[in-house]
N, C-alpha and C positions, 0 to 999 in steps of 0.2 A: 207566498213570495213576495206580496205586495205590502208586507208590513214591517218592512225595516227602513229607519230612515236615519243613516248615519249623519253625524256632523264633522266638519273638516276643520282643522286647526293646525298651525305652525309652531313648532319650536326650533330650538338652535339645532338639532339635527336634521330638521327638513320636514318633509310632509308627514305628519302624524295625524291620524284620524281617531275620534274617539266617540263615545258612549252611543248607544241606540236604543230605542225603546218601541215595544209592541204597540200597534195601533190597528183599528179595523180599516177595511177597505174604504168605507164612508168617510172615516176621519181623514184618511190621506187624501182623498178628493177635496174635502172641505179646506185643507191646509195648503192645497197646491197653488192658490194665487199668490199666498203670503210668502211661500217658500220660493216660488218663481221670481218674487221681486226682491228675494233676499241679497242685499248688496254683497254680504261676504262670499255667497256662493259664486255670484258674478265675478268677484274680484279674484277668487281662486283660479277661475277660468282664464282672466286675463293675465294674472302672474304666470302660470304654466305657459300660456302661448307666447308671452314675452321671453321667458327663459329659452323656450324653444328656438325662437327666431333672433335672440340677441347675438350668437356667435356670427350671424352673416353680415352683421352692420359693417365690419372691418373687411369683408370680402370685395374683390374688384369686380370689374366687368369681363366677361367672357363670351367668346363666340358669337352666336346670334344676338346678342344684346346690342352689338355696335350696329348691325343691319337695321333692327327695329327702331334704335334711336335715331338713327340717320333719317328714316323715313317719317320719324314722328315729330322732328323738330318744328317749333311753331315760332315763327318771326312775324307773321302779318294775319290777318283775318281770312285771307285766301287759303293759308295752310289749315286752319281750323275747317273751312269748308271743304277742302279737298279730303279730309281726313273722313268727313261725313258722307262724303259722295263717291269716293273712290276707293276700290281694292288695294289691299297694301302688298306686301311681299308674298308670293306664291299665290297670288289671286285671293287671299283670305280677306273677308271683311269684318274686320274687329275695331270699330271707329272708338268704342269707350277706352280699352286699354291704350290705343294708340294716343289719344288725347292725354290720358295721364301721363304717357311717357313724355309727350310734349311738354307738359307741364314740368316735369322734372328737368327737362333740358334748359326750359326758360329759367328755371331757379338756380341750377347748379351746374349746367353743362355735362361734363363727364365725371363729375364727382359722384362715386358710387353710394355714399351714405345715403344721399336722399332717396335713390331707387330702391335701396334695400329697406329703408325705413318705411316707405309706402308698402312694400310687400309684408313687412311686419304688421302694419295696421290692418291690412286687408285680412290677413291670417288670424290675429286676435279677433278681429270683428266677426269673422265666420264662427269661431268658436263659440262665442258669444251669443250669436243668432241660433245656433244648433241647440244651445242649451236652452234659450227662451222658447224655442219651438216645441221642444220635447216637453217642457213642463206643462204644455197644453195637450200633449198627444199621449203620453205614457202613463200609467196609472201611479207609478212610484217616482217621486222626486229624486231619490238617491240613483236612480237609473239615469235620469237626465243629466246630474251632475258628473257621474262617472263617465258617462258617454262624451260629455263635451271636454273632459280633462284628458281622456285618452285621444281625442280628435286634436286637441290643442298641442299634443305632444308626440304623435304618431311618427314613427321614423320614416314612413314611406313618403311623408311631406316634404323631406329635405329638398329634393329636386324643385317642386313648384314654388317653394318659400326661397330658398336661397338663390335661385336661378333667375335673373330679372327677365328673360326672355319668356319664362313660363308665367308670368304675370296674369295672362288671359284666363289661366284655370282659376286663379285666385280671385279676380274681378268677377268672372261668371258665377263661381260658388257663393261668394258673398250675396249677390243679387239673388241667386236661386233660393238661398236660405232665407232671405228677407222675404221673398215672395211666399215661400212655405209659412213663414210666421205670419204674414198676412192673411193667408187662405184660413189659417186656424183661428184668426180672431172672429168674435160675434158677427153675425150677419147683419146686414143693413146699415153699417157705417160706411157711408159713401167715400169718405177721405181716405179709409184704409183699403178700400176695393180698388180706388184709383191708383194709390201708390203701390199696391200689388202688381196691377197690370204693368206700371211704370217700371217695377223691378224686373218683371219677366221680359220686357223690351230691352231694358239695359243689359241683362243677362244675355239675350240673343245677340245683341250688338258686341258682346264681349268674347263670345266663343260659342261655335255652332253646337256644343254639347248640350247647351240648355233646351234643345228641341225635344227633349224627353220630358219637359215640365209638365205639359198636359196629362200625361201618365201619372206623375206624381200627384196632380191635384185629384184625379179620379181615384188613386189608391187611397189618399187621405179621406175622403167622402165616404168611400166604401167603409174603412176603419171607424169611421164616426158615427155612420148611420146605423141606428139599431133595426132589427126586424129581419124578415127573410133575406135571403141572399139576391134574389131577384130584384127586389125593390132597393137593396144597397147598390147592385150594379146599375140600376137605372138612374140612381141619384148621382153616382160616379160620373157617367157617360153625359149626363146633362150638365154637371158642373164643369166639365173640361171642354165643352163646346166654346165658349167665348174665347179660351185660350188657342184653341185650334184655328179659330178665324185669325188671331193675331199672328199664329204662325204660318198660315197662308199668305198674308200681307208682307211678313218677312220674306218668305220665299220670293214674293215678285219683286220687292225691292232688291233682293240679291241680283235677280235677274236684270234690273234695270241698270244697276250699276256696274254689271260685268264681273261679278265675283264668281269664283269657281263653285261649282256643284258637286255633290258626292258622285264619284266616279270619274270627275274631268279633272280632279286635282293634280297637279305634277308631284306633289309630295306624298301625300297619303293615297294608299291603295287600299280597296275595300273588295270584299269577296264574301259571299254567301256560302261558302264551303263548310259543311258540317265539321270537319277537322279542324278548320282554322278556328272556329267559333268555341269548340271544346278546349282547343289548346289555349286560347286566349283567357277563357274562363279559369281554367287551372292554374295558369302562370300569374295571373292576376290575385287568385285566391292566395297562392303560395306568398307573392310578396307583400300581401296584407297581414299574414301571420308571421312570417320569418324576415328579419332584416337581411335579405338576400344580397343587397349591394354592399353593405358593410363587411359581410362575411367574405364576398369575393375580392372586395378591396384588400382585406387583410392577408388573403391567400398569395396575392401579386398584383403588380400594377396593371398588367394586361388581361387579368384574369375575367374581369366583369366584360370587357369588350368581345372577349372569346366566346362566354358562354352566351351573351346576347345574340352574336352572329350565328352560333349554332341553333338557338331557339328559333330564329327567323328563317333559318335554311329549311330545306326540304330532305332530310335525311332518307335512309331506307324506308320504305312505306310500312314494312311488317314491324320495324321497331317502333315507329311512330304510332301505329295502331295499338301496339300492346300497351305502350306508355299511357296512351289516352286513356284505353278502357281500364287500367289500373288506377290512374288518377281520378277518373270519373266516379269509380266504384269508392274510393277512399272519400271524396267529396259528398257523396251521397250518404255516407255512413256518418261522416261528421256532421253534416248539415242536419240530418234527421235527430242526432242527439243534440245538437244546438237548440233546434226548435223545441224539443221537448224540456230542456233545462230553462230556456230563455222565455219561454212562453210568448205573450202578445209582444213585449219590445224585439225579441228576437224576429219574429215574422215581419214586423214593421221595418225593422232595419235591413234584413236580407231583402225584402221586396223593393226598398228604396234603392239598395246597391245595385240590384239587378237592373232596374228601370234606368237609373242614371248612366249605368255602364253600357248600355245597349249599342250605342255608336262605336264603342271602342271593341267590342265583341266581333265586330265584322271588318275591323282594320287590320291591315297586314302591317308588322311592326310593333313595337313595344315602347314603352315609356312611363315610368312611375308618375310623371306629372300627370297622366290621364286618370290616375287612380284617386286625385284629391277629392272630387265631390262624391264618387261612390264610397270612399272611405267613412264618409258621414254616416252611411248606412250600416256599414260594417262594425264600427264602434258601438253603435246603438245596440247590435246584436251581442257584441261581446259584453256589453254591460249588462244586458238582460240575462245572459248565461251566467256571469259573474253573481247578479243579484238571486238568480235561481238556486245557485250553489249555496249561497249564504243562508237563504231562506229554508234549506232542508237541515239546518241546524237545530239542534233541541231548544237552545236557549237563544232568544233573540239578540242579547249583548254579544254572544260568542259570534253569532252570524255576521253582526254589524262590524265586529273587528276584523274578521276575515275578509269581508268585503272591502273594509278600509285600507288594510295592509296591503291587499293584492293590488287595489288601485294605485296606491303609494309606490309599490314596487315596480309596477309597469311603467308608470310615469317617469320614476327616476331612472330606469333603464334605458326608456326611448330618449330621454333627454341626453344620456351618455352617449348612444348610438349616433344621435343626431350631431352632438360635437365632434365625434370621430369622423363622421364623414364631411363635417365643415372643414376639416384640416386640408382636405384635397380641393375644394372649393376655393379655399384662401390661396393655397399655392397655385392654382390654375390661374386666379386673377393676377398675382405677382408675375407667371410666366408670360402671360398676355402683355404685361406692360414692358418685360424684358424685350419680347420678340419686337414689339412696336418700336423700341428705342434702337435696338440693334439694326432692323431693316433699315430706319430712317436714316442713320448714321451711314449705311451703305448706299441708299439712295441719293442722298445729297452730294455724294463724290461723283456722280454719274454726270455727263454733259447735260444740258436742258433739252428737255423734250424726248429723252430716252427712257422708254418704260422698263420697269424692272420686275422680272418674273421670279417669286419665291417659291423653292420646293423643299419638300421634306419638313413642313411646319409641325410643330407638336400639335396633335389632335385631342389628346384626352390624358388626364392624370387620373388614373383608377375610374371611379365613377364620374369624375368632374370633367366637363370639356374646357378645352383651351380654345383652339382655333378650329373646332369642328366646321364651323362656317364663319362668315362675318369679318375675315381677314381684310378684304379690300375696304369695307366701310370702315373698319378701325383706323386704317391708315388715312383714310380721307378725313375722318373726323378729328384725328391727332393734330393735323395741320403742320406736321413735322416734315412732310416730304416736298413742299414747296411746289406744289401743283404737278408734280411728277406723277405719272401713273404707275401704281405699285398693284400687282395681281398675284393671287393665289395660284401659282404655276400649277398644281396638281389639280385644282378644281377646274382650271381652264382646260386641262387636258381632258378631263371627264365630260366636259360639255362640248368637246370636239373643236375647241378653239385652237387655232395655230399661233404660235410665238412669231411675232413679226421679226423680220431679218434684223432691224436696228435694236431690238431689245436686248437686254442683259439679262442672263439667268444668275440666280443667287441659290446656293445650295444651303439653307440655313443649319447651322450647327456644325458644319465642316471645320470652322475656324474658331470654334470655341475653346 
């Protein structure tokens, strides 16, 4: 299975992949450095990543984007210091993406192109880093390239890439993969080790999910170390100790700045209930394999929200138990088959996906953006399985063609699915601008000082957010209301806030 090395090319029809040849395992290892630095392979990853993110460049800003941009604005050095020393919205301490949003604001205010462009760069960079890291970890260069192409185009990445508010996932993943690449470099290079620790710290300061990185380091060392299992485990534990020390320091910093800790967040609920964990494993696995959001969007505008609410609810325990048991049995059978077909890449990929998904397995609620980093392990496993199937062919050239065409078909289909989902994000952005304009027209007609409470705002268009949150911040940032207070009335009611007697109410949409 490790003797196929397909080469990739492009013609007028799109992605075509041609000839392969047999070579020994030792020959593959000798060619790894040259192939890993092959600029054409890297460019393929870049091209596919850009094609995936390209539709988002003309999308607008939506929902939580406005609230995060408002708190991230940089006008003075004090704003930078505040981002580094104070928690942000909902008590989350994520200064790195906050500063990036601040730079976006300083460069273009509310022009959405700059925000989406940064997301594109982060996504493409993560795909390239995944490819470079895999070249030094898996025996077959073809697995590295196939996995990177699948990551660059995976349909589950639409939400984190197209939604500016999900940038924290992109930034953290970029730095985690950069740190993984650093861990895989030859020992003794002080500059690389320093950069690796810096990337780990930057990942922690981007998103809390990076706390699993010491586990990843241990797993990498166990996979790299030859010899008895006990010696390999000892090496893994020893390797992750410095990163655990950094993790402890990070925890102390969060306490010092007053950031929320697991179990205290007003937004995220956590539970160690076995049913919740199994349910999360199953739904995340399903979303990795099947374009759930696109399918539900095509079924109807409210279908995705309805199904999401059903998944998050607690229906009859008997039905839940039966569904979980059946799903677990299917996962076990499929997982065992994948490990047999995929070999070492499948084992490494599933281990990485499991370790990086740990924080989300105990989280109540769902979100495709949470799958961004774990999906890097999933695509490695898929690439290993495809490579294993191709390796079972009698002729290496036939196996190479199968692997090449399978990769091309999956990539093209994923790009098509992403473009379909982008239609809803683009429409959501336009709807947000329409809401801001219409509410501003209503607001300026009121007497000075009279607050306006707006009800029945559009919340979602299929799987894309409109004003799920962030309406108040959007009105403040727009500058169209002449300092009048404009409030999301429905959210105010949910918070228990009473509408002042002098305030005016506005039922959005009734006069459209």
